[in-house]
All heavy atoms as TSV, in Angstrom:
chain	resi	resn	atom	element	x	y	z
A	1	MET	N	N	2.491	-30.871	38.311
A	1	MET	CA	C	1.924	-29.575	38.623
A	1	MET	C	C	1.260	-29.672	40.006
A	1	MET	O	O	0.489	-30.581	40.266
A	1	MET	CB	C	0.908	-29.189	37.553
A	1	MET	CG	C	0.260	-27.842	37.767
A	1	MET	SD	S	-0.896	-27.354	36.481
A	1	MET	CE	C	0.204	-26.546	35.368
A	2	ASN	N	N	1.565	-28.734	40.866
A	2	ASN	CA	C	0.984	-28.807	42.206
A	2	ASN	C	C	-0.339	-28.044	42.274
A	2	ASN	O	O	-0.723	-27.328	41.359
A	2	ASN	CB	C	1.974	-28.322	43.272
A	2	ASN	CG	C	2.320	-26.860	43.107
A	2	ASN	OD1	O	1.509	-26.081	42.643
A	2	ASN	ND2	N	3.525	-26.482	43.490
A	3	LEU	N	N	-1.033	-28.207	43.368
A	3	LEU	CA	C	-2.367	-27.646	43.535
A	3	LEU	C	C	-2.381	-26.120	43.432
A	3	LEU	O	O	-3.290	-25.540	42.834
A	3	LEU	CB	C	-2.959	-28.098	44.865
A	3	LEU	CG	C	-4.409	-27.711	45.130
A	3	LEU	CD1	C	-5.318	-28.243	44.027
A	3	LEU	CD2	C	-4.850	-28.225	46.482
A	4	SER	N	N	-1.389	-25.462	43.960
A	4	SER	CA	C	-1.379	-23.989	43.908
A	4	SER	C	C	-1.277	-23.486	42.470
A	4	SER	O	O	-1.889	-22.477	42.114
A	4	SER	CB	C	-0.253	-23.417	44.772
A	4	SER	OG	O	1.004	-23.819	44.276
A	5	ASN	N	N	-0.539	-24.199	41.616
A	5	ASN	CA	C	-0.464	-23.805	40.207
A	5	ASN	C	C	-1.795	-24.001	39.494
A	5	ASN	O	O	-2.194	-23.187	38.661
A	5	ASN	CB	C	0.620	-24.599	39.480
A	5	ASN	CG	C	2.014	-24.179	39.872
A	5	ASN	OD1	O	2.223	-23.082	40.395
A	5	ASN	ND2	N	2.978	-25.040	39.640
A	6	ILE	N	N	-2.472	-25.083	39.806
A	6	ILE	CA	C	-3.784	-25.347	39.200
A	6	ILE	C	C	-4.776	-24.266	39.607
A	6	ILE	O	O	-5.510	-23.726	38.778
A	6	ILE	CB	C	-4.301	-26.742	39.606
A	6	ILE	CG1	C	-3.411	-27.826	38.995
A	6	ILE	CG2	C	-5.759	-26.930	39.167
A	6	ILE	CD1	C	-3.700	-29.220	39.497
A	7	ILE	N	N	-4.787	-23.910	40.880
A	7	ILE	CA	C	-5.697	-22.868	41.361
A	7	ILE	C	C	-5.355	-21.533	40.715
A	7	ILE	O	O	-6.243	-20.789	40.282
A	7	ILE	CB	C	-5.660	-22.781	42.903
A	7	ILE	CG1	C	-6.253	-24.056	43.500
A	7	ILE	CG2	C	-6.405	-21.542	43.398
A	7	ILE	CD1	C	-6.077	-24.184	44.995
A	8	PHE	N	N	-4.074	-21.223	40.596
A	8	PHE	CA	C	-3.664	-19.974	39.958
A	8	PHE	C	C	-4.103	-19.950	38.493
A	8	PHE	O	O	-4.622	-18.949	38.008
A	8	PHE	CB	C	-2.147	-19.788	40.055
A	8	PHE	CG	C	-1.662	-18.553	39.358
A	8	PHE	CD1	C	-1.812	-17.306	39.954
A	8	PHE	CD2	C	-1.074	-18.636	38.105
A	8	PHE	CE1	C	-1.378	-16.153	39.306
A	8	PHE	CE2	C	-0.636	-17.491	37.451
A	8	PHE	CZ	C	-0.791	-16.253	38.062
A	9	ASP	N	N	-3.896	-21.050	37.776
A	9	ASP	CA	C	-4.310	-21.124	36.373
A	9	ASP	C	C	-5.814	-20.954	36.231
A	9	ASP	O	O	-6.301	-20.244	35.350
A	9	ASP	CB	C	-3.883	-22.450	35.745
A	9	ASP	CG	C	-2.386	-22.539	35.534
A	9	ASP	OD1	O	-1.694	-21.494	35.633
A	9	ASP	OD2	O	-1.901	-23.661	35.285
A	10	TYR	N	N	-6.576	-21.607	37.088
A	10	TYR	CA	C	-8.034	-21.505	37.051
A	10	TYR	C	C	-8.470	-20.068	37.320
A	10	TYR	O	O	-9.319	-19.522	36.626
A	10	TYR	CB	C	-8.657	-22.459	38.074
A	10	TYR	CG	C	-10.149	-22.295	38.189
A	10	TYR	CD1	C	-10.994	-22.875	37.250
A	10	TYR	CD2	C	-10.710	-21.544	39.219
A	10	TYR	CE1	C	-12.366	-22.717	37.338
A	10	TYR	CE2	C	-12.078	-21.382	39.315
A	10	TYR	CZ	C	-12.899	-21.968	38.369
A	10	TYR	OH	O	-14.244	-21.802	38.456
A	11	THR	N	N	-7.888	-19.448	38.337
A	11	THR	CA	C	-8.242	-18.077	38.690
A	11	THR	C	C	-7.918	-17.118	37.550
A	11	THR	O	O	-8.717	-16.240	37.214
A	11	THR	CB	C	-7.501	-17.647	39.970
A	11	THR	OG1	O	-7.786	-18.590	41.004
A	11	THR	CG2	C	-7.908	-16.266	40.424
A	12	SER	N	N	-6.760	-17.297	36.933
A	12	SER	CA	C	-6.379	-16.445	35.801
A	12	SER	C	C	-7.334	-16.618	34.631
A	12	SER	O	O	-7.747	-15.643	34.001
A	12	SER	CB	C	-4.959	-16.762	35.351
A	12	SER	OG	O	-4.045	-16.510	36.376
A	13	MET	N	N	-7.686	-17.857	34.344
A	13	MET	CA	C	-8.609	-18.131	33.247
A	13	MET	C	C	-9.976	-17.518	33.533
A	13	MET	O	O	-10.592	-16.906	32.674
A	13	MET	CB	C	-8.750	-19.632	33.027
A	13	MET	CG	C	-9.658	-19.990	31.869
A	13	MET	SD	S	-9.850	-21.774	31.667
A	13	MET	CE	C	-10.802	-22.176	33.132
A	14	PHE	N	N	-10.453	-17.647	34.763
A	14	PHE	CA	C	-11.747	-17.097	35.133
A	14	PHE	C	C	-11.771	-15.582	34.968
A	14	PHE	O	O	-12.724	-15.019	34.447
A	14	PHE	CB	C	-12.098	-17.486	36.565
A	14	PHE	CG	C	-13.449	-16.993	36.991
A	14	PHE	CD1	C	-14.597	-17.624	36.551
A	14	PHE	CD2	C	-13.564	-15.893	37.821
A	14	PHE	CE1	C	-15.846	-17.165	36.931
A	14	PHE	CE2	C	-14.804	-15.425	38.213
A	14	PHE	CZ	C	-15.948	-16.063	37.762
A	15	ARG	N	N	-10.717	-14.925	35.385
A	15	ARG	CA	C	-10.641	-13.462	35.242
A	15	ARG	C	C	-10.649	-13.057	33.771
A	15	ARG	O	O	-11.252	-12.058	33.398
A	15	ARG	CB	C	-9.390	-12.929	35.927
A	15	ARG	CG	C	-9.497	-12.915	37.419
A	15	ARG	CD	C	-8.283	-12.268	38.043
A	15	ARG	NE	N	-8.344	-12.396	39.483
A	15	ARG	CZ	C	-7.324	-12.670	40.265
A	15	ARG	NH1	N	-6.129	-12.819	39.755
A	15	ARG	NH2	N	-7.477	-12.765	41.555
A	16	THR	N	N	-9.987	-13.827	32.940
A	16	THR	CA	C	-9.932	-13.524	31.511
A	16	THR	C	C	-11.309	-13.687	30.868
A	16	THR	O	O	-11.709	-12.891	30.024
A	16	THR	CB	C	-8.935	-14.474	30.799
A	16	THR	OG1	O	-7.656	-14.315	31.392
A	16	THR	CG2	C	-8.858	-14.175	29.328
A	17	LEU	N	N	-12.060	-14.703	31.272
A	17	LEU	CA	C	-13.351	-14.993	30.660
A	17	LEU	C	C	-14.516	-14.210	31.261
A	17	LEU	O	O	-15.596	-14.200	30.686
A	17	LEU	CB	C	-13.659	-16.487	30.768
A	17	LEU	CG	C	-12.730	-17.414	29.998
A	17	LEU	CD1	C	-13.097	-18.863	30.265
A	17	LEU	CD2	C	-12.799	-17.115	28.517
A	18	ARG	N	N	-14.315	-13.583	32.372
A	18	ARG	CA	C	-15.415	-12.892	33.054
A	18	ARG	C	C	-16.081	-11.905	32.084
A	18	ARG	O	O	-15.429	-11.135	31.429
A	18	ARG	CB	C	-14.930	-12.154	34.274
A	18	ARG	CG	C	-16.087	-11.522	35.058
A	18	ARG	CD	C	-15.629	-10.911	36.310
A	18	ARG	NE	N	-15.181	-11.999	37.183
A	18	ARG	CZ	C	-14.773	-11.813	38.416
A	18	ARG	NH1	N	-14.733	-10.620	38.905
A	18	ARG	NH2	N	-14.380	-12.844	39.144
A	19	GLY	N	N	-17.376	-11.977	32.019
A	19	GLY	CA	C	-18.129	-11.099	31.130
A	19	GLY	C	C	-18.278	-11.672	29.731
A	19	GLY	O	O	-19.089	-11.194	28.961
A	20	GLU	N	N	-17.492	-12.678	29.396
A	20	GLU	CA	C	-17.564	-13.282	28.081
A	20	GLU	C	C	-18.185	-14.675	28.117
A	20	GLU	O	O	-18.627	-15.171	27.104
A	20	GLU	CB	C	-16.165	-13.379	27.469
A	20	GLU	CG	C	-15.538	-12.023	27.212
A	20	GLU	CD	C	-14.144	-12.142	26.649
A	20	GLU	OE1	O	-13.822	-13.190	26.057
A	20	GLU	OE2	O	-13.371	-11.202	26.807
A	21	ALA	N	N	-18.215	-15.299	29.253
A	21	ALA	CA	C	-18.755	-16.651	29.382
A	21	ALA	C	C	-20.192	-16.576	29.867
A	21	ALA	O	O	-20.513	-15.849	30.799
A	21	ALA	CB	C	-17.910	-17.460	30.354
A	22	ASN	N	N	-21.050	-17.313	29.195
A	22	ASN	CA	C	-22.463	-17.370	29.571
A	22	ASN	C	C	-22.883	-18.817	29.686
A	22	ASN	O	O	-22.426	-19.669	28.930
A	22	ASN	CB	C	-23.335	-16.677	28.526
A	22	ASN	CG	C	-23.046	-15.210	28.426
A	22	ASN	OD1	O	-22.999	-14.522	29.422
A	22	ASN	ND2	N	-22.819	-14.734	27.218
A	23	HIS	N	N	-23.766	-19.074	30.614
A	23	HIS	CA	C	-24.283	-20.428	30.786
A	23	HIS	C	C	-25.649	-20.517	30.124
A	23	HIS	O	O	-26.478	-19.629	30.259
A	23	HIS	CB	C	-24.413	-20.766	32.270
A	23	HIS	CG	C	-24.994	-22.122	32.505
A	23	HIS	ND1	N	-24.270	-23.270	32.315
A	23	HIS	CD2	C	-26.231	-22.512	32.860
A	23	HIS	CE1	C	-25.041	-24.310	32.572
A	23	HIS	NE2	N	-26.242	-23.884	32.905
A	24	VAL	N	N	-25.860	-21.580	29.363
A	24	VAL	CA	C	-27.161	-21.819	28.738
A	24	VAL	C	C	-27.719	-23.096	29.329
A	24	VAL	O	O	-27.086	-24.150	29.252
A	24	VAL	CB	C	-27.015	-21.960	27.202
A	24	VAL	CG1	C	-28.353	-22.286	26.573
A	24	VAL	CG2	C	-26.423	-20.695	26.607
A	25	PHE	N	N	-28.894	-23.004	29.930
A	25	PHE	CA	C	-29.516	-24.174	30.526
A	25	PHE	C	C	-29.972	-25.137	29.442
A	25	PHE	O	O	-30.411	-24.728	28.372
A	25	PHE	CB	C	-30.708	-23.771	31.396
A	25	PHE	CG	C	-30.303	-23.022	32.631
A	25	PHE	CD1	C	-30.380	-21.642	32.667
A	25	PHE	CD2	C	-29.829	-23.699	33.737
A	25	PHE	CE1	C	-29.991	-20.954	33.800
A	25	PHE	CE2	C	-29.442	-23.016	34.872
A	25	PHE	CZ	C	-29.523	-21.637	34.898
A	26	GLN	N	N	-29.862	-26.431	29.709
A	26	GLN	CA	C	-30.248	-27.444	28.731
A	26	GLN	C	C	-31.712	-27.321	28.337
A	26	GLN	O	O	-32.071	-27.554	27.187
A	26	GLN	CB	C	-29.989	-28.843	29.278
A	26	GLN	CG	C	-28.533	-29.210	29.310
A	26	GLN	CD	C	-28.329	-30.631	29.804
A	26	GLN	OE1	O	-29.217	-31.239	30.379
A	26	GLN	NE2	N	-27.144	-31.155	29.582
A	27	GLU	N	N	-32.557	-26.943	29.284
A	27	GLU	CA	C	-33.978	-26.819	28.975
A	27	GLU	C	C	-34.224	-25.734	27.930
A	27	GLU	O	O	-35.152	-25.830	27.132
A	27	GLU	CB	C	-34.789	-26.496	30.240
A	27	GLU	CG	C	-34.739	-27.562	31.308
A	27	GLU	CD	C	-33.507	-27.489	32.192
A	27	GLU	OE1	O	-32.732	-26.515	32.082
A	27	GLU	OE2	O	-33.298	-28.419	32.969
A	28	VAL	N	N	-33.413	-24.711	27.942
A	28	VAL	CA	C	-33.559	-23.617	26.986
A	28	VAL	C	C	-32.949	-24.004	25.644
A	28	VAL	O	O	-33.477	-23.684	24.587
A	28	VAL	CB	C	-32.888	-22.336	27.531
A	28	VAL	CG1	C	-32.937	-21.221	26.516
A	28	VAL	CG2	C	-33.546	-21.908	28.832
A	29	ASN	N	N	-31.857	-24.719	25.682
A	29	ASN	CA	C	-31.164	-25.090	24.453
A	29	ASN	C	C	-31.609	-26.485	24.014
A	29	ASN	O	O	-30.848	-27.448	24.056
A	29	ASN	CB	C	-29.661	-25.023	24.671
A	29	ASN	CG	C	-28.906	-25.015	23.364
A	29	ASN	OD1	O	-29.477	-25.252	22.304
A	29	ASN	ND2	N	-27.633	-24.755	23.434
A	30	PHE	N	N	-32.847	-26.599	23.569
A	30	PHE	CA	C	-33.464	-27.869	23.221
A	30	PHE	C	C	-32.677	-28.610	22.138
A	30	PHE	O	O	-32.474	-29.818	22.222
A	30	PHE	CB	C	-34.905	-27.641	22.758
A	30	PHE	CG	C	-35.578	-28.887	22.272
A	30	PHE	CD1	C	-36.079	-29.810	23.171
A	30	PHE	CD2	C	-35.682	-29.152	20.917
A	30	PHE	CE1	C	-36.694	-30.969	22.726
A	30	PHE	CE2	C	-36.285	-30.311	20.463
A	30	PHE	CZ	C	-36.794	-31.216	21.370
A	31	CYS	N	N	-32.216	-27.875	21.136
A	31	CYS	CA	C	-31.516	-28.507	20.014
A	31	CYS	C	C	-30.244	-29.209	20.480
A	31	CYS	O	O	-30.024	-30.379	20.183
A	31	CYS	CB	C	-31.195	-27.463	18.961
A	31	CYS	SG	S	-30.348	-28.126	17.510
A	32	ALA	N	N	-29.406	-28.519	21.217
A	32	ALA	CA	C	-28.154	-29.108	21.697
A	32	ALA	C	C	-28.417	-30.278	22.640
A	32	ALA	O	O	-27.732	-31.302	22.574
A	32	ALA	CB	C	-27.305	-28.052	22.385
A	33	ASP	N	N	-29.413	-30.134	23.496
A	33	ASP	CA	C	-29.738	-31.201	24.438
A	33	ASP	C	C	-30.229	-32.447	23.707
A	33	ASP	O	O	-29.836	-33.572	24.033
A	33	ASP	CB	C	-30.798	-30.712	25.428
A	33	ASP	CG	C	-31.074	-31.716	26.527
A	33	ASP	OD1	O	-30.104	-32.279	27.070
A	33	ASP	OD2	O	-32.250	-31.941	26.830
A	34	THR	N	N	-31.070	-32.257	22.685
A	34	THR	CA	C	-31.589	-33.391	21.913
A	34	THR	C	C	-30.477	-34.089	21.147
A	34	THR	O	O	-30.396	-35.317	21.132
A	34	THR	CB	C	-32.683	-32.916	20.937
A	34	THR	OG1	O	-33.732	-32.300	21.694
A	34	THR	CG2	C	-33.254	-34.062	20.142
A	35	LEU	N	N	-29.598	-33.316	20.509
A	35	LEU	CA	C	-28.487	-33.922	19.773
A	35	LEU	C	C	-27.524	-34.643	20.711
A	35	LEU	O	O	-26.997	-35.704	20.374
A	35	LEU	CB	C	-27.751	-32.860	18.948
A	35	LEU	CG	C	-28.542	-32.293	17.782
A	35	LEU	CD1	C	-27.781	-31.139	17.145
A	35	LEU	CD2	C	-28.854	-33.359	16.749
A	36	ALA	N	N	-27.305	-34.085	21.903
A	36	ALA	CA	C	-26.441	-34.749	22.883
A	36	ALA	C	C	-27.054	-36.074	23.319
A	36	ALA	O	O	-26.356	-37.087	23.431
A	36	ALA	CB	C	-26.214	-33.842	24.082
A	37	SER	N	N	-28.358	-36.078	23.532
A	37	SER	CA	C	-29.033	-37.316	23.911
A	37	SER	C	C	-28.962	-38.350	22.793
A	37	SER	O	O	-28.782	-39.546	23.050
A	37	SER	CB	C	-30.500	-37.030	24.251
A	37	SER	OG	O	-30.578	-36.195	25.368
A	38	LEU	N	N	-29.103	-37.901	21.558
A	38	LEU	CA	C	-28.991	-38.805	20.409
A	38	LEU	C	C	-27.601	-39.422	20.325
A	38	LEU	O	O	-27.445	-40.597	20.013
A	38	LEU	CB	C	-29.259	-38.045	19.110
A	38	LEU	CG	C	-30.653	-38.070	18.538
A	38	LEU	CD1	C	-30.738	-37.169	17.317
A	38	LEU	CD2	C	-31.072	-39.466	18.185
A	39	SER	N	N	-26.592	-38.623	20.595
A	39	SER	CA	C	-25.213	-39.104	20.452
A	39	SER	C	C	-24.890	-40.207	21.453
A	39	SER	O	O	-24.058	-41.058	21.185
A	39	SER	CB	C	-24.226	-37.956	20.596
A	39	SER	OG	O	-24.190	-37.494	21.926
A	40	ILE	N	N	-25.545	-40.195	22.601
A	40	ILE	CA	C	-25.298	-41.224	23.622
A	40	ILE	C	C	-25.690	-42.602	23.105
A	40	ILE	O	O	-25.041	-43.601	23.402
A	40	ILE	CB	C	-26.052	-40.878	24.921
A	40	ILE	CG1	C	-25.437	-39.640	25.548
A	40	ILE	CG2	C	-26.049	-42.045	25.889
A	40	ILE	CD1	C	-26.215	-39.089	26.719
A	41	SER	N	N	-26.735	-42.650	22.279
A	41	SER	CA	C	-27.234	-43.943	21.795
A	41	SER	C	C	-26.502	-44.442	20.541
A	41	SER	O	O	-26.768	-45.539	20.077
A	41	SER	CB	C	-28.731	-43.846	21.507
A	41	SER	OG	O	-28.965	-42.925	20.460
A	42	GLN	N	N	-25.583	-43.660	20.005
A	42	GLN	CA	C	-24.861	-44.039	18.790
A	42	GLN	C	C	-23.536	-44.720	19.127
A	42	GLN	O	O	-22.870	-44.340	20.077
A	42	GLN	CB	C	-24.592	-42.808	17.919
A	42	GLN	CG	C	-25.845	-42.063	17.516
A	42	GLN	CD	C	-26.802	-42.918	16.710
A	42	GLN	OE1	O	-26.396	-43.628	15.800
A	42	GLN	NE2	N	-28.067	-42.867	17.049
A	43	LEU	N	N	-23.167	-45.686	18.320
A	43	LEU	CA	C	-21.897	-46.382	18.524
A	43	LEU	C	C	-20.767	-45.787	17.691
A	43	LEU	O	O	-19.607	-46.093	17.910
A	43	LEU	CB	C	-22.056	-47.864	18.179
A	43	LEU	CG	C	-23.049	-48.629	19.049
A	43	LEU	CD1	C	-23.200	-50.062	18.543
A	43	LEU	CD2	C	-22.601	-48.622	20.499
A	44	CYS	N	N	-21.117	-44.945	16.702
A	44	CYS	CA	C	-20.099	-44.350	15.847
A	44	CYS	C	C	-20.511	-42.928	15.491
A	44	CYS	O	O	-21.590	-42.474	15.851
A	44	CYS	CB	C	-19.903	-45.191	14.591
A	44	CYS	SG	S	-21.409	-45.357	13.623
A	45	LEU	N	N	-19.663	-42.234	14.771
A	45	LEU	CA	C	-19.921	-40.863	14.352
A	45	LEU	C	C	-21.098	-40.818	13.393
A	45	LEU	O	O	-21.167	-41.600	12.443
A	45	LEU	CB	C	-18.679	-40.270	13.680
A	45	LEU	CG	C	-18.837	-38.860	13.111
A	45	LEU	CD1	C	-19.051	-37.853	14.241
A	45	LEU	CD2	C	-17.622	-38.490	12.295
A	46	VAL	N	N	-22.013	-39.898	13.627
A	46	VAL	CA	C	-23.178	-39.717	12.760
A	46	VAL	C	C	-23.154	-38.296	12.229
A	46	VAL	O	O	-22.991	-37.342	12.995
A	46	VAL	CB	C	-24.496	-39.963	13.532
A	46	VAL	CG1	C	-25.691	-39.664	12.658
A	46	VAL	CG2	C	-24.539	-41.380	14.048
A	47	VAL	N	N	-23.304	-38.153	10.920
A	47	VAL	CA	C	-23.375	-36.843	10.286
A	47	VAL	C	C	-24.780	-36.681	9.725
A	47	VAL	O	O	-25.240	-37.505	8.937
A	47	VAL	CB	C	-22.331	-36.707	9.154
A	47	VAL	CG1	C	-22.466	-35.368	8.459
A	47	VAL	CG2	C	-20.925	-36.895	9.711
A	48	PHE	N	N	-25.458	-35.628	10.126
A	48	PHE	CA	C	-26.808	-35.360	9.636
A	48	PHE	C	C	-26.722	-34.466	8.409
A	48	PHE	O	O	-26.081	-33.424	8.433
A	48	PHE	CB	C	-27.652	-34.675	10.711
A	48	PHE	CG	C	-27.898	-35.529	11.915
A	48	PHE	CD1	C	-27.187	-35.341	13.083
A	48	PHE	CD2	C	-28.857	-36.530	11.873
A	48	PHE	CE1	C	-27.414	-36.128	14.191
A	48	PHE	CE2	C	-29.095	-37.332	12.983
A	48	PHE	CZ	C	-28.372	-37.133	14.143
A	49	HIS	N	N	-27.400	-34.863	7.353
A	49	HIS	CA	C	-27.447	-34.046	6.146
A	49	HIS	C	C	-28.732	-33.230	6.085
A	49	HIS	O	O	-28.909	-32.404	5.192
A	49	HIS	CB	C	-27.320	-34.934	4.907
A	49	HIS	CG	C	-25.988	-35.615	4.843
A	49	HIS	ND1	N	-24.837	-34.972	4.446
A	49	HIS	CD2	C	-25.612	-36.877	5.172
A	49	HIS	CE1	C	-23.822	-35.810	4.522
A	49	HIS	NE2	N	-24.256	-36.971	4.959
A	50	SER	N	N	-29.608	-33.476	7.022
A	50	SER	CA	C	-30.826	-32.686	7.183
A	50	SER	C	C	-31.208	-32.712	8.658
A	50	SER	O	O	-30.618	-33.445	9.450
A	50	SER	CB	C	-31.961	-33.243	6.320
A	50	SER	OG	O	-32.271	-34.568	6.717
A	51	ILE	N	N	-32.190	-31.917	9.026
A	51	ILE	CA	C	-32.607	-31.831	10.424
A	51	ILE	C	C	-33.243	-33.149	10.859
A	51	ILE	O	O	-34.153	-33.645	10.193
A	51	ILE	CB	C	-33.612	-30.682	10.609
A	51	ILE	CG1	C	-32.955	-29.359	10.232
A	51	ILE	CG2	C	-34.115	-30.631	12.046
A	51	ILE	CD1	C	-33.932	-28.207	10.190
A	52	PRO	N	N	-32.773	-33.737	11.960
A	52	PRO	CA	C	-33.376	-34.978	12.454
A	52	PRO	C	C	-34.861	-34.769	12.796
A	52	PRO	O	O	-35.260	-33.694	13.227
A	52	PRO	CB	C	-32.578	-35.306	13.710
A	52	PRO	CG	C	-31.310	-34.535	13.586
A	52	PRO	CD	C	-31.638	-33.324	12.787
A	53	ASN	N	N	-35.661	-35.800	12.608
A	53	ASN	CA	C	-37.099	-35.717	12.868
A	53	ASN	C	C	-37.410	-35.286	14.294
A	53	ASN	O	O	-38.376	-34.567	14.536
A	53	ASN	CB	C	-37.787	-37.047	12.562
A	53	ASN	CG	C	-37.848	-37.307	11.080
A	53	ASN	OD1	O	-37.871	-36.380	10.279
A	53	ASN	ND2	N	-37.875	-38.572	10.705
A	54	CYS	N	N	-36.602	-35.718	15.248
A	54	CYS	CA	C	-36.864	-35.358	16.638
A	54	CYS	C	C	-36.761	-33.854	16.869
A	54	CYS	O	O	-37.336	-33.319	17.808
A	54	CYS	CB	C	-35.939	-36.115	17.581
A	54	CYS	SG	S	-34.194	-35.824	17.282
A	55	LEU	N	N	-36.027	-33.137	16.019
A	55	LEU	CA	C	-35.939	-31.684	16.144
A	55	LEU	C	C	-37.038	-30.987	15.351
A	55	LEU	O	O	-37.450	-29.885	15.689
A	55	LEU	CB	C	-34.573	-31.184	15.671
A	55	LEU	CG	C	-33.386	-31.605	16.530
A	55	LEU	CD1	C	-32.093	-31.097	15.930
A	55	LEU	CD2	C	-33.550	-31.108	17.950
A	56	LYS	N	N	-37.503	-31.616	14.285
A	56	LYS	CA	C	-38.577	-31.028	13.479
A	56	LYS	C	C	-39.882	-30.986	14.251
A	56	LYS	O	O	-40.704	-30.118	14.040
A	56	LYS	CB	C	-38.779	-31.830	12.194
A	56	LYS	CG	C	-37.665	-31.670	11.200
A	56	LYS	CD	C	-37.953	-32.499	9.962
A	56	LYS	CE	C	-36.821	-32.420	8.983
A	56	LYS	NZ	N	-37.078	-33.245	7.791
A	57	GLN	N	N	-40.076	-31.923	15.163
A	57	GLN	CA	C	-41.324	-32.026	15.911
A	57	GLN	C	C	-41.460	-30.952	16.982
A	57	GLN	O	O	-42.544	-30.714	17.481
A	57	GLN	CB	C	-41.427	-33.404	16.567
A	57	GLN	CG	C	-41.456	-34.530	15.572
A	57	GLN	CD	C	-41.252	-35.888	16.236
A	57	GLN	OE1	O	-41.052	-35.982	17.429
A	57	GLN	NE2	N	-41.277	-36.942	15.437
A	58	HIS	N	N	-40.381	-30.302	17.347
A	58	HIS	CA	C	-40.428	-29.324	18.439
A	58	HIS	C	C	-40.839	-27.965	17.938
A	58	HIS	O	O	-40.569	-27.409	17.008
A	58	HIS	CB	C	-39.065	-29.255	19.129
A	58	HIS	CG	C	-39.054	-28.350	20.316
A	58	HIS	ND1	N	-39.942	-28.487	21.352
A	58	HIS	CD2	C	-38.276	-27.306	20.628
A	58	HIS	CE1	C	-39.693	-27.557	22.252
A	58	HIS	NE2	N	-38.686	-26.831	21.826
């Protein structure tokens, strides 16, 4: 795939998503940011059956 096709695909996708895509800052989305940070320190898949303590404290 050449560069012009990639740019065309990106532009088409952007036009399709305009008005539907929103950015959420990590500082605002504390839960997702905390879980992402937790996942970095894990060596395998972790499934939580209850809210982790680090989220209960916030």
